[in-house]
C-alpha positions as CSV (number, residue, x, y, z in Angstrom):
1,M,39.7,-3.3,3.1
2,N,39.6,0.4,5.2
3,K,39.5,4.0,3.8
4,G,42.9,4.4,3.1
5,E,43.0,1.3,0.8
6,L,39.0,2.3,-0.7
7,V,40.8,6.0,-1.6
8,D,43.5,4.3,-3.4
9,K,40.7,1.9,-5.6
10,I,39.0,4.6,-6.1
11,A,41.9,7.0,-7.4
12,E,42.7,4.1,-9.7
13,K,39.4,3.2,-11.3
14,A,38.0,7.3,-11.6
15,N,41.7,8.3,-12.9
16,V,41.5,11.1,-9.9
17,T,44.5,11.5,-7.5
18,K,44.5,9.9,-4.1
19,K,43.3,13.4,-2.6
20,Q,40.6,14.1,-4.6
21,A,39.2,10.6,-3.9
22,D,39.5,11.2,-0.5
23,Q,37.5,14.2,-0.3
24,V,34.8,13.1,-2.7
25,L,34.4,9.7,-0.5
26,T,34.4,11.8,3.1
27,A,31.5,14.0,1.2
28,A,29.8,10.9,0.7
29,L,29.7,9.3,3.7
30,D,29.5,12.8,5.7
31,S,26.5,13.3,3.6
32,I,24.9,10.1,4.2
33,V,25.4,9.9,8.0
34,D,24.3,13.6,7.9
35,A,21.1,12.4,6.2
36,V,20.4,9.2,8.7
37,S,20.9,11.1,11.6
38,S,18.2,13.6,10.4
39,G,15.7,10.6,9.8
40,E,15.7,10.2,6.4
41,K,16.3,6.6,4.4
42,V,19.3,7.0,2.0
43,T,18.9,4.1,-0.7
44,L,21.4,4.2,-4.0
45,V,20.1,1.4,-6.6
46,G,21.1,-1.7,-6.6
47,F,23.7,-1.1,-3.4
48,G,21.4,-0.6,-0.9
49,A,19.4,1.6,1.8
50,F,20.9,3.6,5.4
51,E,18.0,4.3,7.4
52,P,17.4,4.6,10.9
53,R,15.6,2.5,13.1
54,E,14.2,3.3,16.3
55,R,14.9,0.2,18.7
56,K,12.2,-0.2,21.6
57,A,13.3,-0.2,25.1
58,R,14.3,-3.6,26.9
59,E,15.3,-5.7,29.5
60,G,19.1,-6.8,30.0
61,R,21.2,-8.1,31.8
62,N,24.9,-7.1,33.2
63,P,27.2,-9.9,31.7
64,K,29.6,-9.7,34.9
65,T,27.1,-9.7,37.6
66,G,23.9,-11.5,35.9
67,D,21.5,-8.6,37.4
68,K,18.7,-7.5,35.2
69,M,18.4,-3.8,34.2
70,Q,16.6,-1.8,31.8
71,I,18.4,-0.4,28.3
72,P,16.4,2.6,26.4
73,A,14.9,3.2,23.7
74,T,17.6,4.3,20.9
75,T,17.8,5.0,17.7
76,V,20.4,2.7,15.2
77,P,21.9,3.4,11.8
78,A,20.6,0.4,9.3
79,F,21.9,-0.6,6.3
80,S,19.9,-3.3,3.9
81,A,21.6,-5.0,1.2
82,G,20.4,-4.3,-2.4
83,K,19.6,-6.9,-5.0
84,L,22.5,-6.5,-7.4
85,F,25.1,-6.4,-3.9
86,K,23.2,-9.4,-2.8
87,E,23.8,-11.0,-6.0
88,K,27.1,-10.4,-6.5
89,V,28.3,-11.4,-2.6
90,A,26.3,-14.7,-3.3
91,G,28.3,-15.4,-6.7
């Protein structure tokens, strides 16, 4: 499912126009991205949590040449699925 298909589903379930559904979805996603990029954790009970995670510097290899290289430390976004989400997917 892509964003357009998700907007269609939201519009149908919430009984709003596609334009309104797109605006709400975009605002929600922007808010999550802004919060996580500023170091906050965003928890949606039953769905999951978005948070920034630190990755330590490490040694890697160039896949083309096989040469060793240093990969710098960085912060990456992470998602942890909530209990209800996991149970629903597990069936």
